[in-house]
N, C-alpha and C positions, 0 to 999 in steps of 0.2 A: 752243388749242393748248401753251398753258402746262407740260401736266404733262406730252407728250413730248420739252418742251426741259430739264425739270428729269430726266427719264430718260436722257437725252441726257449730261448732267453726270456721271450714276452710270458711264458705258461705259468701260471702260479707253481711252488715246488710243493715236495710233498711234508714240508712247514707247516708252508702258507694254506694249505686244505686242512691239514686238524685243527688250527687257528678257524679257516672260517665254518668249519665243522659246527667249532664248540660255540660259536657267534651264532651261527643256526638253530643251534640249537635253545641258546638265551631267546632267544624273540620266539613265540608262537607265530603260528598261522594262522593270517584276519582276512575271516572269508567277508567279501561282499558280493550283495547281487550284480547279476551281471545282465546287459538290455543292450540291443542293438542297437544304439545310441550311444554306449554305455562307452567314455573314448578310453583306449588304455594307454598306459605312464610308458613312458620312455623309458627305453630299458639302460642298466645302468653297467659303466666297464667298472674293472675291480681296479687294481692301484697299477698295473704296468699296462691299464689301455687295454683288456684284452673284453671285447663286448660276446664270445659266446657261441653256442650254435644260433644258427642261422631261422630266427623267426620262423615259423612253421605259413605255409601260406592260410589262410584265413577266409578268400573270397569265393568258396563254398559255403561257409557257414555265413552268408550274407541273408538279411531280411527277404525275401519274396518280391515283397511289397517295394521293396528298392530293385529288382533287378529290370535290366533293360526291355525298353517294350517289344524286341525281336523273339527275346529267350521269352519272356510269355505269353507271347503269340505261339512258339513254338510248343510250347508245355499245353499250353489249353487245346492245341489239335489233337495231339498225338494221346492226351486223356480224352473228347469230342472220336476221334477216332477209334478209341478201344470200347467208347459207350455203345459207337454205331455198330463195331464187332458183337457186341453182349446184347446188343438188344435184338436184332438179326434171326436170336435162339428159340424166342416164343413161341415164333409164326413160321419160322422154320419147320417149324414140329409137324403142322398140321398140313403143310404141301402132303405125307406120306400114311394118313389118315386109311383112307381106299386101304393100303398096302397093309398096314398093320394087321386090318381085319381078317385080313385074305390068311394072312400068314399066321393068323395067331389066338386065327377064330371069337373076337372079342366084340361087346356091341360098341355102340358110337360112344353109351356113358364113359363105358370103361375107357373105351380110347380117349374122351376130354379129358380120363383123368390123369397124365400125362401131363397136360396145359394147368392144373389145377394142384400137383403135387409140383411142377416147378416154381407156379407164383406164390405158395404158401412155404414155401424156404427160402422165396425172393424179398416173402416181406418179413419172417424174421432174423434172418440172417445179421442183417446190418447192424439190428440195434445188441448183438451177440459183439459182432467184429469191430465196432466201433473204437470201444477202448483197444481193443490192438494197433488202431492208425492213430490215436493220441499219445499212446506212449512209444510205441516204435516207427513213425509213420505213416506215409503215406506207402514209399516207394517200395515197402518188403514187403505190404499189405497185395495190393497191386501183384505186383509177381506172383508173390503166392499162389494167388486166387485164380492169375493165367496160367499156373501153370495145373490147377486142381479141373479150370474148365476146357484145357485141354484134354485130358484125363480122362474127362466125364463122356465126350464131346465121340471118343476112340471109342468108350465102353458102349454108348450108342450103340457104335455102327458093328460092332464084334457082337452085339446081348445076342443071346438064343431063344430069352422067353421075354414074357413083355416085363417080368417082376422086375428083371435084371432092367430094363426099360424106367421102371418107374425109378429107383433107386438112382440112374445114374442122372434121373430130368432133377431129381432132387440135388445129390453133387451142380450140376449147374447151374441149380437155380442159387445154392449157399453165393456159388461163382462169380454168375451175373449179375448179385446185386450188388458185388463190391466196386463197378464202375457204373453202376448208375446211380449209384446213394453217392459215393464218398466223389464220385468226380466236382458233385458239386463243391465239394470241400473245400476239392483243389481249386477251384473258383474263387472262391473263400480267400484262398490265402493269394491269392495272385492279387485280385485288386481290391480296392478300396471302394464302399458301397455305392459311391456315386457312378464308378465305373466297370459296376460288373454285370449292367444288363446287356454289353453287347455279350460278353462270353458267354452268359447265361445262356441268349438266343439261341445263339451257337450251341450250345450245349444239349438243350430240349431238340431242336433241329437236327442235330445228330439221333439223341434218343428217340425222334417219330419216324426219321425218314429209315434207319435199323430195320425197326418194327416192319414198316409197309416191304424193305429190301426181301427179309426171313423169305413169306409163301412167295413173295415174286420170285426170286431166283429161284427157290427148292421145290417150284410147282414145275419150274422145267427141267431141273435135276429130275428128279418126282415119275416126270411124261417120259423121259427118256431112257434112263437107268434104272438101278434099284437104290429102295429107298435108302440103304447103308451109306451111299454115298453123301445126303444131306448131310448126315454125320461128320464124314468127313474129309467135304468141304468146309465146316465149320473147324474143324480140328488145326486144318491147316492154312485157316485166313488166321483164327487166332493165336498159332503156334508165330506168324511174323512179325503177331504185334505185341508178341510176349520179350521174344529177338530183340523187338524197340525198345519198349521198356527197361529191360536192362543195359542197351545202351546207352540210352538218349533220357532215359525220363531223372527229371534229380526231382531228391523230396524237394516237399514241399512245407510241410505244418511248421510251421515257427519257430514252437519249443521245442521242437526235436531239433533243428539248426541249434537253435541255441544251446542246448545241452552239449550241443559236439564242440560247440566254440568254446564252453567252459571249458570242456575236459580238455580240448588242445589245447591251450594255454598253461592248463594246470600241469599238464604233463611235459611244455616244455618247462616250467617254472624247475618241476623237479629233477627234467635232467641237469638244469643248468648249478642244481646245487651239489649234480652228484658228480659230477666233472671236477667242481671246485672252486665255481666262480658262484658269483653274487646270483644267487635266486631274488634275492631281492630289490623294492624297489624304492623310492622315494614316494613321502606319503603327502597323500593329496591336499592335507588339512595342516600340517605343521613342519614338513621339511625332513622331517626322521623319516629311516628308514623301518620299511615293514617286511613281512615273510607273504605275502597280498597271496589270497587264493580268489576261485570266483566257483559263482555257484548259481543256481535258477527258481526263483520264485517260484514258478509252475509245477517244477521235482519234486521242490517239499510239499506242494497242496499237493499233489494226485497225491488219489486214494489208491487201495491194491487193486490189482485185474477183479476182484471177486465184487468187493464195492462197486468200481466200475461198471462193472458186469450188472448188476442190479439195479444202479445208478438209470442207466441205457436203457432196461428194459421196465421198468413202475414210474419212470417221470417223464416218461413221456405218451404212458395211458393217464396219469394225473393230470397233465396240461390238456389231453383229450377231453375227461370231464370235469375238469374246474375252467378251464376256458375259452369262454365262448366262441373265441374270433380262431380258434381251434380247431372246435368242433364244427362249427359250419364252413368253412374251409375247406378241414377233410373229408367231410361230408359230398360238398361238391367236387373236389377231385376225385372223388371214389368213384362219385358217379360216372365222372371223364374218363376215367384210365379201364371202368367196366367197360363204355361205351368201348374205347379203342378194340377192347380183347374180346368181346363179342363181334365185332366185323372177322375174325379169324372162323369164326364159323358160322356166320349169318351172308356171310358175299361169295362162298364156294355154295350154297344151298338156296338162295335166291336165283344167283346167276344160272346154276343148272337149269332149276326146276324151268323161269322167264325165258331165257335165252339159249336156255342146251348146250351152255357154256363145258368144255373138259376142262383137265385137269392145270393144264395149263394157262388158256384162258383163262381160268377164274382165276387163276397166280396175276394175271399180266393184269388183274382189274386192282388190284395192289399198290400197282405203280403213281396210282392218284395220291396215295398218303405221302410215298414217300419224294413226288414232288409240290403235294401242298404244307408240306411239310417244309421244304426250303422254301417255298413263297411266303410263311408266315416267320420265319427265322430272316428272310431280307426286311420283310415288313416292318418288325420288331427294332433292327439293325438301324434299319433307316430313321422309324421315328425317337429313337434315345437320340441319334446325333444329331437331327432339328431342334428335339425340345432341350438338348447340352446347351447347344448353340446358340437355341433363340430365347432359353431361359422361361419356356413358357409350361412348364409341369412347374408345379408344387414341389421341391425337396423336400416331400412328407413321403411317410410309408403310403398314405391314401393316394402321391404321385403316382406313386406306380399301378395305381388300379384303372388310368383315365382310358387307355387303351381297352383295356379287359370289358371293363364297362359294356362297350360296342361289340367287340370280336368274339369274346363270349357268346353272343346271342346266335351268330354262326352257327352253331352245337346244335341248338334247337332248332332251328333253322332248316339243315339240311339233314335233322333227324327226318323230319316231313316232306321235307322235299326227295329223298329218298322212301318213305312209304307211299308218296302215292304219285311213283313212280315205276315204283314196281311192276314195271303190265309188263306182259312178251310184245303188246301193241307201240311200246314206247321203244328207243330209239337204245340200245345198251348205254349210250356214252354220256344217258344226260345220268340215271343213280351215280354211274361211275364221278361224273363231278359233283354230287350230291357228298359223295364219300372224299372228297377234297375239300366243300365245305366243312363236314364233319370234325376234319385233321385238324382246319385251321383255329377252329373255335380251342379243340381239346388242347393246344400248344398255348393259344392266350389265355386259358387257364392255367397250368402248367405253369408258365413263368410270371404270372401273377403270384399264384399263391407262393411259391417261394420266395420271390424278393419281399413278398407284402413280410411272410413269418420271419425271415432274418430281419427283416429293417426293424419289426418291433421286436421281437425278444431276445435280442443281440446277445447274449451269453448263454439264454436258453433255446437259441435259434438251431440248435442241431437238434435237441429232445422234441420241439414243438414240429418241426419238418421231419424225426424222425417218427412223429404220432402220423402225420399227413399219410407216408410212403408206406407204411403199417395198415393204416386202413385201405389204403385204395389196392394196393395187392391183393389186399383178404378179400375184399370187391369182386378183383378181377379174376379172382382165381374161383368164387362160388359161381355169380351169375352169368358163365360162358356156358357152365354142366345143365343150363334152362334155356339156352336161347333156340334149340333145333323145337323144345316142345311150346315156347313162348309162341315162334314165327308160326308154328306148324297151326294151335289152337285159335289165334287171335289171328289171323293172315298176315301179312308181309303189312298192309298196312296198317292193321288194328296194332300189331303188334311198336312197327316206329313211330304211329302216332301216341301208343302210350311213355313210351322212354321218350318223344318231345313233350310231352306236355310232364313230363316233373325235369326232362331240361329248359322247360320255360320257369319253372317257380324254382330251382337252385339262382338262375341268373339274377335275384334279385340280390344274392350275398355280394358280389361288388359295389352293387350301389348305394347300400345299408351303409357298409363301411366308409363309404366314399364323406357320406352324410354325417355318420353317427361316429365315424373311427375314432378321431381324438377323444371324445367320450369315452367311451369302452373303453380306450387304451388310457386312458386316466386313472378307470375304477379299479383296471387289476395290477395286483402285487408284482406280476412278472412281467409287463410289458414294459419295455426301456430300463429294464435291470442292466 
């Protein structure tokens, strides 16, 4: 008991506490802005040598840019896994089309409305949800979206009507959009611009790979079991991912972490004062004591949620019509993304007619999308590694477009290749390889658009990316509705050639920016802001 008695002698007496409180009241609290680089002043001890409560652990509030490489890689892979599982959803739905028609007596156009409903909600939701990610952080938005996704998939599996299916498809579109759009924000949180390409390549590969896995796996399920298991399997897989996010995912938004750090320090200073110890620190300037508290500039500058939602809705549309770069890149990306979604209808149609494939066999054709996306990601990571090591590429936004200028041509090449090998006399592997060629082209377009807009618009990058995301998903929602009619009216060869011609025309976009990009950016009031 002796050590305890000696420790009590060092504690301030009630009289000393009152004097300390009076002293605190004489000094006004001085607020200073906190950044991740702000040095924290040393703790001061009182006259008896007591420092007071131990400083809380601030390790969880460090800048994500300063995290260890292993931690960044783990969070990146976990985020990309979430993207893969949720991008599985739009294509998975198509595997049960024939069973939906038979059970609910609806025609093909009505059944395809399930894809349109999903994709329209996918397009609009990020523009409303983005402010919540900015204020609350990535983690709570991800976890909430994951839970809603699981509920929507269970709802799709148990619904007794097609109207119920459309409602759950809308919920699925809202929740899936979070992982397909905001994971790009996680990558930006973790990596500087020069290091971002590899992580973005993995993210893009995961998004396209999941898109191919959906109809691939679900066609096997639909062939051997009820269509309801298409959705139960998704609910189970996403349930596992949500649990992983809850346990392992760390917040990555820097402004949110900085706000938490400021609140933790301010609470600690308050605690010191409440127990009668100095909540004071030496002034940085003149050696005088002051009552210091921290604040974060982003918190003061942030508007209300309603204002943020208004900005999130209107600014992307304004950029779309006032910034030529955003407009043409959005058009290019919209075409590429529409082609990806049109394959959900085109592949079952052409392979069942020309090669008499059943549901499971047409689903296996989608292997080409998943494999090609992984190959494209590997090529992109390799080229990025070589260019950074040898410094062969200019470190400008236009430097990001060099690979896309050539690789994006694989999109129209693949469309012509697909169209003119869609004959029953041609072995099925030939058009399957064409689908892989198309996928690599789509990959290069997606990666080039994201990187160029992020590097060009800086503080307006999220709005520029939101503009193209909105456009591509609206196009992807509408064009698949006319896929069946287009391929039947124009023939398989004519429809593919028409799309290939549009692809050739839009492939000029990156070349124009490579040669004239600096001049175009110089004329823009927002580029480089």
